[in-house]
C-alpha positions as CSV (number, residue, x, y, z in Angstrom):
1,M,-36.4,-20.3,-29.8
2,N,-37.2,-23.8,-28.5
3,G,-36.0,-23.3,-24.9
4,L,-32.5,-21.9,-26.3
5,R,-31.2,-19.6,-23.7
6,V,-28.3,-17.8,-25.4
7,R,-25.6,-15.8,-23.5
8,C,-22.5,-13.8,-24.5
9,S,-19.0,-14.7,-23.8
10,L,-15.6,-13.3,-25.0
11,E,-12.8,-14.9,-26.8
12,T,-9.4,-14.1,-25.6
13,V,-8.1,-13.4,-29.1
14,R,-9.0,-10.1,-31.0
15,R,-10.3,-9.7,-34.4
16,N,-9.8,-6.5,-36.3
17,S,-9.3,-4.8,-32.8
18,L,-12.6,-5.9,-31.5
19,I,-13.6,-8.4,-29.0
20,V,-15.3,-11.5,-30.5
21,Q,-18.7,-12.0,-29.0
22,H,-19.8,-15.6,-28.9
23,A,-23.1,-17.3,-28.3
24,V,-23.3,-19.8,-25.4
25,V,-26.1,-22.0,-24.3
26,R,-26.8,-21.8,-20.7
27,G,-25.0,-24.5,-18.6
28,T,-22.2,-25.0,-21.0
29,S,-18.5,-23.7,-21.3
30,K,-18.2,-23.8,-25.1
31,A,-19.7,-21.6,-27.7
32,L,-22.0,-22.7,-30.3
33,C,-19.1,-22.6,-32.8
34,G,-16.9,-24.8,-30.5
35,E,-14.6,-22.2,-29.0
36,A,-13.7,-22.5,-25.4
37,I,-15.1,-19.2,-23.7
38,R,-15.1,-17.2,-20.6
39,L,-18.7,-15.9,-19.6
40,I,-19.4,-12.5,-18.9
41,M,-21.2,-12.0,-15.7
42,I,-22.1,-8.9,-13.5
43,D,-23.4,-10.4,-10.1
44,D,-26.0,-13.1,-11.5
45,W,-26.8,-11.2,-14.8
46,H,-25.2,-12.3,-18.2
47,V,-24.5,-10.1,-21.1
48,P,-26.8,-11.3,-23.9
49,F,-25.6,-12.2,-27.2
50,V,-26.4,-9.8,-30.0
51,P,-26.0,-11.4,-33.4
52,T,-26.3,-8.2,-35.3
53,L,-23.0,-6.7,-33.7
54,A,-20.0,-6.5,-36.0
55,S,-17.9,-8.1,-33.2
56,A,-20.4,-11.3,-33.1
57,C,-18.7,-14.5,-34.2
58,E,-20.0,-15.4,-37.7
59,E,-20.2,-19.0,-37.0
60,C,-22.1,-18.7,-33.7
61,V,-24.4,-16.5,-35.6
62,R,-24.9,-19.2,-38.4
63,V,-25.5,-21.8,-35.9
64,L,-28.0,-19.9,-33.8
65,A,-29.9,-19.0,-37.0
66,S,-30.2,-22.8,-38.0
67,R,-31.2,-23.7,-34.6
68,M,-34.1,-21.2,-34.7
69,R,-35.4,-22.4,-37.9
70,S,-35.8,-25.7,-36.6
Protein backbone atom coordinates (compact mmCIF):
# COMPACT_ATOMS: atom_id res chain seq x y z
CA MET A 1 0.00 0.00 0.00
CA ASN A 2 2.96 2.36 -0.47
CA GLY A 3 3.17 3.27 3.23
CA LEU A 4 -0.52 4.21 3.43
CA ARG A 5 -1.81 3.22 6.87
CA VAL A 6 -5.58 3.38 7.03
CA ARG A 7 -7.68 3.53 10.17
CA CYS A 8 -11.38 3.61 10.80
CA SER A 9 -13.47 6.51 11.99
CA LEU A 10 -17.17 7.12 12.39
CA GLU A 11 -19.38 9.76 10.89
CA THR A 12 -21.91 11.26 13.28
CA VAL A 13 -24.71 10.98 10.69
CA ARG A 14 -26.22 7.55 10.16
CA ARG A 15 -26.97 6.07 6.74
CA ASN A 16 -29.61 3.36 6.49
CA SER A 17 -29.52 2.87 10.28
CA LEU A 18 -25.82 1.96 10.09
CA ILE A 19 -22.84 3.94 11.25
CA VAL A 20 -20.71 5.01 8.28
CA GLN A 21 -17.12 3.75 8.47
CA HIS A 22 -14.49 6.05 6.90
CA ALA A 23 -10.86 5.44 5.95
CA VAL A 24 -8.38 7.83 7.59
CA VAL A 25 -4.67 8.20 6.89
CA ARG A 26 -2.60 8.11 10.06
CA GLY A 27 -1.89 11.57 11.48
CA THR A 28 -4.84 13.29 9.81
CA SER A 29 -8.26 14.33 11.04
CA LYS A 30 -10.13 13.96 7.77
CA ALA A 31 -11.34 10.88 5.95
CA LEU A 32 -10.08 10.05 2.46
CA CYS A 33 -13.41 11.31 1.15
CA GLY A 34 -12.90 14.69 2.87
CA GLU A 35 -15.36 14.25 5.78
CA ALA A 36 -14.35 15.51 9.23
CA ILE A 37 -14.16 12.46 11.49
CA ARG A 38 -13.69 11.13 15.01
CA LEU A 39 -11.12 8.34 15.34
CA ILE A 40 -12.16 5.23 17.23
CA MET A 41 -9.44 4.32 19.71
CA ILE A 42 -9.27 1.68 22.41
CA ASP A 43 -6.19 2.54 24.48
CA ASP A 44 -3.59 2.94 21.70
CA TRP A 45 -5.26 0.46 19.31
CA HIS A 46 -7.19 1.80 16.32
CA VAL A 47 -10.11 0.03 14.69
CA PRO A 48 -9.04 -0.93 11.14
CA PHE A 49 -10.99 0.24 8.10
CA VAL A 50 -12.70 -2.67 6.34
CA PRO A 51 -13.67 -1.66 2.81
CA THR A 52 -15.89 -4.73 2.30
CA LEU A 53 -18.32 -3.82 5.10
CA ALA A 54 -21.74 -2.56 4.05
CA SER A 55 -21.22 0.48 6.28
CA ALA A 56 -17.94 1.50 4.59
CA CYS A 57 -18.02 4.92 2.92
CA GLU A 58 -18.20 4.32 -0.83
CA GLU A 59 -16.03 7.35 -1.62
CA CYS A 60 -13.34 6.25 0.87
CA VAL A 61 -13.33 2.78 -0.73
CA ARG A 62 -12.97 4.33 -4.21
CA VAL A 63 -10.13 6.67 -3.16
CA LEU A 64 -8.33 3.89 -1.28
CA ALA A 65 -8.58 1.56 -4.29
CA SER A 66 -7.18 4.20 -6.65
CA ARG A 67 -4.26 4.90 -4.26
CA MET A 68 -3.47 1.19 -3.98
CA ARG A 69 -3.33 0.85 -7.79
CA SER A 70 -0.77 3.65 -8.15
